[in-house]
N, C-alpha and C positions, 0 to 999 in steps of 0.2 A: 320399606318393604323391599325384599329381595325380588328381582327378575326371575321369572320361569322360563327358560329359553330352551325350546323344543327344535328338533331336526324336521326338515320338510324335503323329500325327494322330489316332488312336484306339488303342481297346483291343488290338487284334492287333498295331499297330505299337510299342505300349508292352511288350508282352511280348516280341516280337522282339529290341527293343533291350536288355532285360535279359538274354534268354538269349545272344546275341552278345557281352555284355560289359559294357554301359553300366553306370556306377555310379548315375547319375542320368538322369531323362527330364524334359523340359518339355514342358507340355500347356496347352491353350487350354479356358478353361470357357465356359459357356454365355454369358457376358456380357463386356463390358469388355476384351476382347484385340484382337489386331492382325491376326486372320486371318479375314477376313470371309468367304473363300471355302472355307475349311476345314470339315471336320464338326464339329470340336470335340468337348468331353465334356459329357455330362450329369452332375448332380450324382450320380447312381447309378453312372455310369461313373468318375467320378473316386474314389467310394468303394471300387469294385472295383479299380482301378489302385493306389491306395495300398496295399491290404491286400496286392496281389501284390508290391508292390515291399517293403513293411517285412517280409513273411515273408522276404524274401531277403537283409536287411540293406541296402537301396537306397532312394533318395529319389525324390519326385515335386515337382517344382516347377510352378505355375499362372501363366502370364502375365496380369498385369493391366495391360498396357503401353498401353492407350490414351491418346491426349489427350482429355481429358474435355473436353465440352460441357455446357451449364446443366442441359439436359435428363436427364443421366446422373448429375449429383452427387447426386441422392436415391436413387440404388441402390447406393452405394459402400459404406455402412456394414454393411448386411443381408447384401450379397455377401462381404464381408470377414469377418464373423462366420460364415457358413456354411462359407467355405473353412477357418475354423479348427477349426470342427467336425469336418469332414473329414480332420484331422490331416495336412493336406499339409503338405510340410516347407519351404517358401518360396513368396514370390510374388514375381514379376518386374515392377518398375513403373517407370515413366518420370515420372508425373505426381507433382508435390511435395505435392498434395492427399491423393492416395490414399497416399503414403508416410505423411504426417502422420496419417491417419486409422487405418492400420492399425497404427502405433506406439500411439496413444492407446488404442484401444479393442479391441485383440487382442494376443495373443501370438506373432503371425506373423512369422517372419523375413522381411527386405526385402531382394531383391536389386535393384540398379539396372540398368534396360534398357539395353541398347546405342542404343535411341532418344534417351538423353540426351546421346550422343556425348561421354563423358568421356575427353579426351585429356592431361589434365594433373595434376598434383600437387595444385595448389589447389583444384580441383574436386572430386577426390577427398577431400580433407578436409574440404571443406562437407558433402559426403554421409555422411560417417564421422559427423561431428559431430551431423547430423540423426536419426542412428540406424540406417542403411543397413548391413547386415552384409557385403554383398558388391556389387562393381562389374562389370557387365559391359562391359569396355571397348569404344571405336567400334571399328570394324573399320579405320579409317584410321590408326591410331596404330603407331608404329614400335617397334623394338627399344630403343632409347636412352630414349624416354619412358616405355616400360613398366617399364624398370629404374628408373628415376627414380621413378615414383610407388611403386614396390615398396620402393625405399630410405626414401622420406620418409614414407610413410602406412601405420600398421598397420591393414590391410583385406584382405580376400580380393578375389584379382583372377582374373576369369574372361576368358577370350580366346576367339575363334572361331579355328576350325583348319579347317575346311572348308565348304565350300558357296557358295550365291549371294552375289554382291556386289551392290552398289549404284552408279549412276552418279552420285548425289548422295552426301550424308553420310550413311550408313546409313539410309536410309529417309526422310530429311527433304526431301522431293520433293512440289513440287506440279504438276509437270508432268502427271502423270496426271489429277489434279482439273481442270485446265484444259482438257485435251484430249478427256475422257470423262467428266468428272463423279464419276469414281470416285478418293476420297481415300486416299493412300499412308499417311497418318498416321491412318487411321480403318481401316486393313486393307483397303482395297480396290484397291491398285495394280494398273493396267492393263499395268504393265513396258512405258510407251512408249518408253523407252530401248532396247528392243530391235525396234522397227519401222524399216522402210527409208524413208529420206528421200532428198529432193533435196537437194545442197549448192549453194549460190550464193557467188558471190563478191561484193565492196563493190558492184559496179555492177548487182548482182540477176541475174548470168548464171549458169548452171546449170552447174556444173563436171562434167565427164563422168569417170567412172572406170569401172573394171571392172565394179563392182557397185555399188549403192546406198549411201549412207551411213548407218550407224548409229554409236552410241556405247554400246554395250552392253558393261560390264565382262567380263572373264572370270570363271570360279569361282575361290574360293581353295582351295588345299590347302597346307598346314603339314606335310605327312608329313616331308619332310627335316630340319625344324626342331625336331622334338619333343623330342630329346636337350637342345638348347639351352633350350627352354622350360620344361623340367623343371628343369634347374639352376638357371634364374632364380628359380623360386619360385612359378609362378602355381598357382594354386588348381584351376582347374577349366578343360578344355579343350573347348569347346562345337562341335557339329556342327550346321549349317543344315539343315531341310529338314522342317517337320512335314506337308508336303503331299507328301512323295516317298513310293516304294513299300516293302513290306516288303523286297525284294530289295536297294534301294539301302541302307536303313537297315542290314541284316546285313552287307551287303560292306563300308560304309565303317566302322561300328562294331567289325566284326570285325578290320579291317585294322590301324586305329589301336589295338585292345586288343592284339595281336600286336607293334607298335613299341614301344608303353608298357612292355609286360611283359619285352620283350627287352632293353631298354635299362636298366632297373631291376634286371634280373636280374645283369647282368654289365657295368656301365658300360665298363670298362676294355677289354674285347674287343668291344664292340658294332661292328657294321658294317652299314652301312645296305643294305637289301634292293629294289633298284631295280625287281625284278617287281613290287613292290607297287602302283608307280604304273600299272602295266599293269591291275591288277586294279581300281583305283579309278576310271580311264580308261573302264573297258569298261562300267561301270554307270551311266554319265552321258552326256549328249549335248553339252556344252560343254567346253572346254580349261578347266584348273585350274592355276593358278599362285601364287607365294608372294604376290604383290600388295605391300603397304607395310612389311612386317616388316623386310626386309634392305636396301633401297635406295629412291631415289625412283622413282615412278610414272613409266614410259614408254608409248609408244603398244604395248609389247607386252603391256601387262596388259590391254587393251582389243580389240574388234571394231570396225574403222571401215569395214572394206569388205565387209561381209557375212558371214553364215557359215550353216552347214549344223546344224540341229537335228533328226537322223534321230530318231524315235522308236525307243527302245532294245527289242529284241525278244530279247535274251540270257537273259532269266529263263524258263526251261522249266519247273518244278515245285518244288514242296515236299514233302518227304516227311513222310508222317502216321503212319506205324508201319513197323515191320520186324519179320520173323518171322524167329527165329534157327534155327527148324527148316527151314523151307522156303527160306530165304535169299531171301524176297520181300520186297520193300519196295513198301509202298502209297504212290503218288503222287499228288498234286494236279496237274493240269496248268495251266499260266498261259500257256505259249505254243505253238505248233504245233511238234510234233517228230516224228521218223518212225525206224522201225528202219535202222541204219545210221550215224545222226548220233553224231557225237562229242560228249561233254560232260565237265564237271568238276561233283563233287558236293563241295561243302563245309560245313562246320559249326563250332560254336565248339569242340568236344572232339577234332577229329581233323584230320590233315592233308587236303590236297586229294585226292581220287579221281577218277582218270581212267577214264572208262567210255565203251564204245560200245552204243549200245541194240540188243539183240539180240531176245529174244522178248518182247513186250509183251502182258500180257492184260488184257483189260477186266473190266468188274464181274461178267459170265457165265463167266469164265475162258476166253472165246475168245480166240486169238491174233490180234492185230491190227497193221498194219504202220504206221498214222498214228493219232497223236493231235492231232485237230484241233478237238475241241469244249471250248468253254471251261470251264475248272474241271472236267475230266473225270476221274475217278478211276480209275487204271490200277495194274496190279503190273508190276514188273520184277524178274529174278532178277539177283542181285549177291551174291557171296561175301563182299564187304567189309562187316562189320556196320555199319548207319547209324542214326542217330538221328531222334527226331521232330524236326522244324523244321529239320533239313539241308535245302540248296537246290541246286537242279541248274541250270547255265547252260551256255549253249555254249561248247564247248572252240574257240578261233579258230586256236590254233596247231596245225598237225598234227604230232602226234607218236605214236608206236608204242605208248604207254602204253595197258594196258586191264587190267580186272579179270575 
């Protein structure tokens, strides 16, 4: 059975990822990681996260995937020993020196980061011989090359299945550094590929189009290919997005969990559910496609003439508690909603619940029409039993269902 590996930018997202079906999470520690703008975990938070995971039979991996400069070398040994002490399940590394030291001075399991851009069996064999347990393949590798590596090298393979792509080779880009002084290989990418540019011909004349030129890649989604990837023998399916919201994590993890479990339960009669595509699309602000896996890349896999990235306001709230006597759910608001709005309530242990907000009660039991204050605590009456950490999103399709 493949591992479903989710991102976790903080403890809340770590817990949500596990609750919604992740088998493991990857997180950033206080130093030597590639998410300079993320909150990242303190040592105490890593300890708490590991305990939460291990109590549920799940795993925590820590990214130590920075490209080292001389000034950071002296911090490596102490940091690796601390991670071993915290009982993390593996570290994700790109720098060979860190791999070498981890294997020499600790018993840490080492996974090779996608930053190493592994796309062939010879490179995979090299890292296996070095002592690496798992290789996170480059996002740019195709199905045939994955099969070739799996056939010829006895090593665990991890592949990305969902999330942002890079217009360069998986993060190996100097453009951000040149234009802004923020180094993508040090965790500071300014995402300059998503900027708008003027396009010139060889004579320096500006080519006018309907919109300014960009070369931003569309996101990755391997939802349709999950059965093929399972049968190939890929060990771990990785979701990108340590800086994404709990709503995004819950939606993406929960959807892939359903697809993986449904296929493994009855491969012979498995049928792809296209409605899941709508679910995934509604929680993101960029298109998602298969990318390199099944065919050569074309202009269809990138944005060249601009795009709209509208801030997603679908996530309305999270369930904090449910009273089976009064049939009231306590909800923490995350976006504006009001009486009469249609929504969907989803969670890891039940089918989607379609609901229309009727009586809404504030903290003083007063009936209110609108929930507009950030993280406002309210109660709603609903006869369908809900669970803590269920989430509420806008229902975009107008149906008659209600509870």
